[in-house]
C-alpha positions as CSV (number, residue, x, y, z in Angstrom):
1,M,-12.0,24.5,8.3
2,I,-9.2,21.8,7.0
3,K,-6.4,23.4,4.5
4,L,-4.6,21.4,2.3
5,Y,-1.1,23.1,1.4
6,Y,-0.7,21.8,-2.5
7,S,1.5,22.3,-5.3
8,P,0.7,21.2,-8.8
9,R,2.5,18.0,-10.1
10,S,4.2,17.3,-7.1
11,R,3.7,14.6,-4.3
12,S,0.6,16.6,-3.2
13,F,-1.6,14.0,-5.4
14,S,-1.9,11.7,-2.5
15,A,-3.4,14.2,0.1
16,L,-5.3,15.8,-2.7
17,W,-7.0,12.6,-3.5
18,L,-7.9,11.7,0.3
19,M,-9.5,15.1,0.5
20,E,-11.4,14.7,-2.5
21,E,-12.6,10.9,-1.2
22,T,-13.6,12.3,2.0
23,G,-16.5,14.9,0.8
24,L,-15.5,17.3,3.5
25,P,-15.0,20.6,2.7
26,Y,-11.7,21.9,2.6
27,E,-9.8,25.3,1.8
28,R,-6.5,24.1,-1.2
29,V,-3.9,26.7,-0.6
30,L,-1.9,26.6,-3.3
31,T,1.7,26.5,-2.5
32,D,4.0,27.6,-5.3
33,I,7.2,25.3,-4.9
34,S,8.8,26.3,-8.0
35,T,8.8,30.2,-6.6
36,G,10.0,29.0,-2.9
37,A,6.6,29.3,-1.2
38,Q,7.3,26.3,1.0
39,K,10.5,28.0,2.6
40,A,8.1,30.7,4.0
41,P,8.2,31.5,7.3
42,D,4.1,30.8,7.6
43,F,4.4,27.9,5.3
44,L,7.4,26.6,8.0
45,K,5.2,27.1,10.6
46,V,2.9,24.4,9.2
47,N,5.1,22.1,7.8
48,P,9.1,22.6,9.6
49,M,10.6,20.4,6.6
50,G,9.4,22.8,4.0
51,K,7.7,20.4,1.6
52,V,4.0,19.8,0.5
53,P,1.7,18.0,1.0
54,A,1.2,20.1,4.9
55,L,-2.5,20.3,6.2
56,S,-3.6,22.8,9.0
57,D,-7.1,21.4,10.8
58,G,-7.8,23.9,13.6
59,D,-4.7,23.7,16.2
60,A,-3.5,20.3,14.4
61,A,-0.8,20.9,11.5
62,L,1.4,17.9,9.8
63,G,3.2,17.0,6.9
64,E,3.9,13.7,4.7
65,S,1.0,12.7,2.5
66,A,0.5,9.4,4.6
67,A,0.2,10.9,7.6
68,I,-2.2,13.4,6.1
69,C,-4.5,10.2,4.9
70,A,-4.1,8.6,8.4
71,Y,-5.0,12.2,10.1
72,I,-7.8,12.3,8.0
73,A,-9.4,9.1,8.2
74,D,-9.2,8.8,11.7
75,R,-10.0,12.3,13.1
76,Y,-12.9,12.1,10.7
77,P,-14.3,8.7,11.2
78,E,-17.8,9.2,9.2
79,T,-15.4,9.5,5.9
80,K,-15.1,5.8,6.1
81,L,-11.5,5.4,5.3
82,A,-10.1,3.6,7.9
83,P,-10.9,0.3,10.0
84,H,-11.3,1.2,13.5
85,V,-8.9,0.8,15.9
86,T,-10.9,-2.2,17.7
87,D,-11.5,-4.0,14.0
88,P,-8.7,-6.9,13.3
89,R,-8.2,-5.7,9.9
90,R,-6.8,-2.4,11.1
91,A,-3.3,-4.0,11.5
92,R,-3.1,-4.7,7.7
93,Y,-4.5,-1.2,6.9
94,L,-1.8,0.3,8.6
95,Q,0.7,-1.6,7.2
96,W,-0.3,-1.1,3.5
97,L,-1.0,2.5,4.8
98,F,2.6,3.3,5.2
99,F,3.9,0.6,2.4
100,S,4.1,3.7,0.0
101,P,6.4,5.7,1.8
102,S,8.4,2.9,3.5
103,C,8.9,0.5,0.8
104,I,7.4,1.8,-2.6
105,E,9.2,5.6,-2.9
106,P,12.7,3.8,-2.0
107,A,12.3,1.1,-4.4
108,I,11.7,3.5,-6.6
109,I,14.9,5.4,-5.7
110,Q,16.9,2.1,-5.8
111,I,15.5,1.7,-9.2
112,F,16.0,4.8,-10.5
113,T,19.3,5.8,-9.0
114,K,20.7,2.3,-9.5
115,I,22.1,2.0,-6.3
116,E,22.6,-1.6,-5.0
117,V,21.7,-2.0,-1.0
118,P,21.9,-5.2,0.1
119,T,18.8,-6.6,1.4
120,S,20.0,-6.9,4.6
121,T,20.4,-3.5,5.1
122,A,17.7,-1.9,3.4
123,A,14.6,-1.4,5.0
124,W,12.4,-2.2,2.0
125,G,13.9,-5.4,1.4
126,S,14.4,-4.8,-2.3
127,A,12.7,-3.1,-5.0
128,T,11.8,-6.8,-6.5
129,Q,10.5,-8.2,-3.0
130,V,8.6,-4.6,-3.0
131,F,6.6,-5.2,-6.5
132,D,6.3,-9.0,-6.1
133,V,4.7,-8.6,-2.5
134,L,2.1,-6.0,-3.6
135,E,0.9,-8.0,-7.1
136,A,0.1,-10.8,-4.3
137,A,-1.6,-8.7,-2.2
138,L,-3.6,-6.5,-5.0
139,A,-4.0,-9.7,-7.1
140,K,-7.1,-10.5,-4.4
141,G,-8.6,-7.3,-4.9
142,P,-10.5,-5.5,-5.9
143,W,-8.8,-3.1,-2.7
144,I,-6.0,-3.3,-1.1
145,L,-7.9,-4.6,2.1
146,G,-10.7,-6.7,0.4
147,E,-13.8,-5.6,-0.5
148,E,-13.8,-2.3,1.7
149,F,-11.7,0.9,-0.5
150,S,-9.5,3.0,2.5
151,A,-6.8,5.4,3.1
152,A,-4.4,2.6,2.3
153,D,-6.0,2.7,-1.3
154,V,-4.9,6.1,-1.9
155,T,-1.1,5.3,-0.7
156,V,-0.8,2.3,-2.3
157,G,-2.7,3.4,-5.3
158,S,-0.8,7.0,-5.7
159,G,2.9,4.9,-5.6
160,L,1.8,2.9,-8.1
161,N,0.2,5.2,-10.5
162,F,3.7,7.3,-10.1
163,A,5.8,3.8,-10.7
164,V,4.3,2.4,-13.5
165,R,1.7,4.5,-15.2
166,L,3.4,8.3,-15.1
167,F,6.9,7.9,-15.0
168,K,7.3,4.1,-16.1
169,M,10.1,3.2,-14.0
170,V,8.0,-0.4,-12.6
171,P,7.2,-2.6,-15.5
172,S,3.3,-2.9,-15.5
173,R,2.1,-6.5,-13.7
174,P,-1.6,-7.4,-14.8
175,A,-2.9,-7.6,-11.1
176,F,-1.2,-3.8,-11.2
177,D,-3.0,-2.6,-14.2
178,A,-6.2,-3.8,-13.2
179,Y,-5.9,-2.1,-9.6
180,L,-5.2,1.1,-11.2
181,A,-8.3,1.2,-13.3
182,R,-10.4,0.7,-10.4
183,C,-8.1,3.7,-8.7
184,M,-8.2,5.8,-11.9
185,A,-12.3,5.1,-12.3
186,R,-13.1,6.3,-8.9
187,S,-14.3,10.1,-9.5
188,A,-12.1,11.5,-6.6
189,F,-9.2,10.4,-8.2
190,Q,-10.2,12.2,-11.3
191,R,-11.1,15.1,-9.4
192,A,-7.5,15.4,-7.8
193,E,-5.6,14.7,-11.1
194,K,-7.3,17.6,-12.8
195,I,-6.4,19.3,-9.6
196,A,-2.7,18.1,-9.3
197,A,-2.5,18.7,-13.2
198,G,-2.1,22.7,-12.2
């Protein structure tokens, strides 16, 4: 049985959304980070970083939202959440799957902290560049790879949901609004949002 360790109102949302999209049976293991449950020895065996989300699947254990999305989409191809490794779309899928933790999240931190980082040394370039590139990609729609929804939409959609809709750290743009509306219309998104609310 797949076990997803999560905490309400945390970065667990992406993994919850992904698991709800799969239709696979899974056990949700509440890990109350407000009490320090993520630092318990048993939890640290699943994720030594002591963070949620984390996932165990038989002998496999891992943390990090995008890694969980990649693992589940590849381990369970019947979910159709990732192009096959021989599909040319796989390259773009991987790029967008990891765009949220590699670019969106650092850009949000840059905006929030108002830290000036030279674009030549920032792995994400600049916050403006991140959201301009993302806007151009999403304008084609309906999903990041075109017609087919994938795990990459979970990571990108979660990042935008956090940045634009929930915390309003990033100004809204028409392409973002339309994309977020499509994400929010998905029943799996709605179920995950209720779970994540606690």
